[in-house]
N, CA, C and O atoms as a DFTB+ gen file, in Angstrom:
260 C
 N C O
     1  1      44.437       1.122       2.225
     2  2      42.852       0.555       3.424
     3  2      43.056       1.320       3.577
     4  3      44.091       1.775       3.091
     5  1      41.999       2.302       4.605
     6  2      42.755       3.147       5.839
     7  2      42.489       2.206       7.097
     8  3      41.993       1.079       7.069
     9  1      42.895       2.867       8.121
    10  2      42.649       2.599       9.640
    11  2      41.700       3.335       9.443
    12  3      41.460       4.386       8.848
    13  1      40.847       2.102      10.458
    14  2      39.359       1.699      10.835
    15  2      39.223       2.871      12.535
    16  3      39.949       2.642      13.503
    17  1      38.350       3.837      12.527
    18  2      38.233       4.677      12.858
    19  2      37.980       4.520      14.297
    20  3      36.815       4.259      14.597
    21  1      38.970       4.644      15.393
    22  2      39.014       3.611      16.786
    23  2      38.062       5.064      18.027
    24  3      37.914       4.836      19.228
    25  1      37.738       5.945      17.591
    26  2      37.129       6.718      18.447
    27  2      35.115       6.776      17.760
    28  3      34.659       6.667      16.622
    29  1      34.524       6.965      18.946
    30  2      33.201       7.536      18.604
    31  2      32.657       9.187      17.304
    32  3      32.633      10.416      17.373
    33  1      32.446       8.493      16.657
    34  2      31.928       9.794      15.602
    35  2      31.172      10.085      16.309
    36  3      31.002       9.668      17.455
    37  1      30.036      11.603      15.164
    38  2      29.256      12.582      15.554
    39  2      27.937      12.093      15.072
    40  3      27.959      11.577      13.954
    41  1      26.683      12.156      15.747
    42  2      25.855      11.944      14.750
    43  2      25.598      12.940      13.192
    44  3      25.679      14.125      12.869
    45  1      25.137      11.186      12.319
    46  2      25.353      11.669      11.030
    47  2      23.695      12.388      10.921
    48  3      22.755      11.643      11.200
    49  1      23.336      14.186      10.411
    50  2      22.250      14.189      10.498
    51  2      21.638      14.533       8.802
    52  3      22.290      15.247       8.041
    53  1      19.943      13.724       8.290
    54  2      19.682      13.282       7.337
    55  2      18.591      14.582       7.066
    56  3      18.113      15.179       8.030
    57  1      18.221      14.984       5.552
    58  2      17.495      15.585       5.979
    59  2      16.320      15.443       6.594
    60  3      16.321      14.372       7.202
    61  1      14.956      16.237       6.763
    62  2      13.447      15.256       6.574
    63  2      12.985      16.586       5.719
    64  3      13.207      17.791       5.606
    65  1      11.911      15.146       5.022
    66  2      11.529      14.819       3.768
    67  2      10.120      15.474       4.506
    68  3       9.430      15.000       5.408
    69  1       9.949      17.073       3.564
    70  2       8.536      17.574       3.644
    71  2       7.810      17.704       2.762
    72  3       7.128      18.724       2.669
    73  1       7.734      16.498       1.668
    74  2       7.044      16.936      -0.354
    75  2       5.747      17.210      -0.160
    76  3       5.446      16.512       0.807
    77  1       4.753      17.837      -0.515
    78  2       3.705      16.946      -0.818
    79  2       3.175      16.126      -1.194
    80  3       3.494      15.929      -2.366
    81  1       2.267      15.262      -0.741
    82  2       1.751      14.087      -1.380
    83  2       1.280      14.159      -3.337
    84  3       0.175      14.625      -3.617
    85  1       2.282      13.633      -4.574
    86  2       1.810      14.138      -5.346
    87  2       0.401      13.644      -5.626
    88  3      -0.111      12.652      -5.107
    89  1      -0.231      14.563      -6.623
    90  2      -1.428      14.743      -7.256
    91  2      -1.519      13.694      -8.226
    92  3      -0.491      13.030      -8.363
    93  1      -2.759      13.310      -9.112
    94  2      -3.481      12.852     -10.230
    95  2      -2.396      13.552     -11.490
    96  3      -1.503      14.352     -11.214
    97  1      -2.666      13.110     -12.741
    98  2      -2.515      13.496     -13.481
    99  2      -3.887      13.436     -14.123
   100  3      -4.388      12.326     -13.942
   101  1      -4.809      14.418     -14.944
   102  2      -5.803      14.548     -15.543
   103  2      -5.740      13.375     -16.783
   104  3      -4.872      13.294     -17.652
   105  1      -6.598      12.738     -16.646
   106  2      -6.932      11.699     -17.924
   107  2      -6.160      10.452     -17.212
   108  3      -6.902       9.493     -17.001
   109  1      -4.925      10.304     -16.839
   110  2      -4.371       9.197     -16.512
   111  2      -5.058       8.052     -15.194
   112  3      -4.780       8.007     -13.996
   113  1      -6.343       6.950     -16.271
   114  2      -6.503       5.736     -15.173
   115  2      -5.395       5.304     -14.537
   116  3      -5.791       4.658     -13.567
   117  1      -4.268       5.316     -14.566
   118  2      -3.087       5.012     -13.628
   119  2      -3.498       5.973     -11.398
   120  3      -3.875       5.888     -10.230
   121  1      -2.714       7.028     -13.034
   122  2      -2.593       8.602     -11.736
   123  2      -4.455       7.999     -10.815
   124  3      -4.614       7.648      -9.645
   125  1      -5.368       8.093     -11.783
   126  2      -6.725       8.396     -10.603
   127  2      -7.594       6.775      -9.889
   128  3      -8.387       6.625      -8.959
   129  1      -7.099       6.023     -10.645
   130  2      -6.944       4.426      -9.232
   131  2      -6.119       4.767      -8.075
   132  3      -6.677       4.925      -6.989
   133  1      -4.843       4.899      -8.185
   134  2      -4.327       5.431      -6.886
   135  2      -4.381       6.117      -6.348
   136  3      -3.806       5.988      -5.267
   137  1      -4.954       7.148      -6.569
   138  2      -5.436       8.617      -5.497
   139  2      -7.051       8.411      -4.673
   140  3      -7.583       9.066      -3.776
   141  1      -7.604       6.916      -5.625
   142  2      -8.729       7.014      -5.171
   143  2      -8.281       5.599      -3.861
   144  3      -8.928       5.477      -2.821
   145  1      -7.580       5.057      -4.075
   146  2      -6.598       3.573      -3.154
   147  2      -6.278       4.117      -2.315
   148  3      -6.335       3.558      -1.219
   149  1      -5.788       5.460      -2.413
   150  2      -4.176       6.128      -1.305
   151  2      -6.406       7.119      -0.232
   152  3      -6.134       8.111       0.444
   153  1      -7.032       6.977      -0.235
   154  2      -8.121       8.232      -0.297
   155  2      -8.986       6.971       0.791
   156  3      -9.273       6.990       1.988
   157  1      -9.192       5.982      -0.267
   158  2     -10.215       4.810       1.294
   159  2      -9.132       4.776       1.613
   160  3      -9.419       5.717       2.353
   161  1      -7.294       4.491       1.952
   162  2      -7.049       3.832       2.858
   163  2      -6.239       5.038       3.918
   164  3      -5.816       4.777       5.044
   165  1      -6.159       6.319       3.273
   166  2      -6.469       6.692       4.571
   167  2      -7.601       6.963       5.076
   168  3      -7.586       7.083       6.301
   169  1      -8.706       7.120       4.504
   170  2     -10.297       6.651       5.884
   171  2      -9.792       5.384       6.347
   172  3     -10.172       5.275       7.512
   173  1      -9.394       4.782       6.145
   174  2      -9.514       3.554       6.875
   175  2      -8.350       3.626       7.750
   176  3      -8.501       2.812       8.660
   177  1      -7.264       4.255       7.851
   178  2      -6.688       4.248       8.846
   179  2      -4.508       4.064       8.103
   180  3      -3.399       4.493       8.421
   181  1      -5.093       3.219       7.112
   182  2      -4.293       2.900       7.269
   183  2      -2.866       3.489       6.268
   184  3      -2.457       3.149       5.158
   185  1      -2.465       4.346       7.106
   186  2      -1.100       4.940       6.731
   187  2      -0.040       4.754       5.523
   188  3       0.411       5.412       4.586
   189  1       0.175       2.668       6.460
   190  2       1.378       2.646       4.999
   191  2       1.089       2.504       3.918
   192  3       2.054       2.657       3.168
   193  1      -0.618       2.068       3.004
   194  2      -1.199       1.802       1.738
   195  2      -1.209       3.086       1.454
   196  3      -0.868       3.340       0.299
   197  1      -1.602       4.353       2.398
   198  2      -1.026       5.822       1.240
   199  2       0.344       6.179       0.811
   200  3       0.519       6.789      -0.244
   201  1       1.424       5.793       1.658
   202  2       2.954       5.806       1.498
   203  2       2.981       5.261       0.077
   204  3       3.703       5.720      -0.808
   205  1       2.100       4.199      -0.078
   206  2       2.939       3.238      -0.894
   207  2       2.347       3.596      -2.479
   208  3       2.910       3.435      -3.562
   209  1       0.584       4.305      -2.073
   210  2       0.231       5.100      -2.882
   211  2       0.984       6.725      -3.907
   212  3       0.838       7.018      -5.094
   213  1       1.523       7.227      -3.134
   214  2       2.022       8.358      -3.053
   215  2       3.924       7.890      -3.644
   216  3       4.515       8.686      -4.373
   217  1       4.393       6.990      -3.335
   218  2       5.235       6.321      -4.440
   219  2       5.304       6.406      -5.403
   220  3       5.928       7.210      -6.096
   221  1       4.058       4.787      -5.889
   222  2       3.338       4.539      -6.854
   223  2       3.295       5.839      -7.963
   224  3       3.800       5.880      -9.085
   225  1       2.710       6.618      -7.427
   226  2       2.553       7.362      -7.650
   227  2       3.650       8.192      -8.253
   228  3       3.388       8.402      -9.437
   229  1       4.823       8.760      -7.865
   230  2       5.836       9.455      -8.299
   231  2       6.676       8.644      -9.182
   232  3       7.448       9.045     -10.053
   233  1       6.344       7.153      -8.740
   234  2       7.341       6.449     -10.131
   235  2       6.576       5.111     -11.348
   236  3       6.764       3.972     -11.776
   237  1       5.482       6.498     -11.456
   238  2       4.220       6.143     -12.301
   239  2       5.131       5.884     -13.277
   240  3       6.077       6.642     -13.489
   241  1       4.788       4.136     -14.349
   242  2       5.115       4.167     -15.556
   243  2       5.825       4.623     -16.505
   244  3       6.771       4.172     -17.150
   245  1       4.629       6.608     -16.515
   246  2       4.889       6.850     -18.044
   247  2       5.113       8.683     -17.112
   248  3       4.488       9.724     -17.314
   249  1       6.420       8.343     -15.974
   250  2       6.396       9.836     -16.225
   251  2       5.708      10.516     -15.146
   252  3       6.409      11.344     -14.565
   253  1       4.531      10.385     -14.730
   254  2       3.613      11.408     -13.617
   255  2       4.535      11.569     -12.853
   256  3       5.541      10.951     -12.505
   257  1       3.899      12.778     -12.574
   258  2       4.562      13.099     -10.955
   259  2       2.794      13.321     -10.286
   260  3       2.612      13.586      -9.098
């Protein structure tokens, strides 16, 4: 077992993600619906839903990006 740190450590630098939003795969109804929901959410200012739709599109069960 190691000794606990007894002094303050420097800040941890995390990478800034600047990924583009995923685009729907042509002909996939699931991707198209998520893109439509995302567009409606962005229009109403609901950025939480926009972010959720982006995550769902990236993790699409068919492996779509």
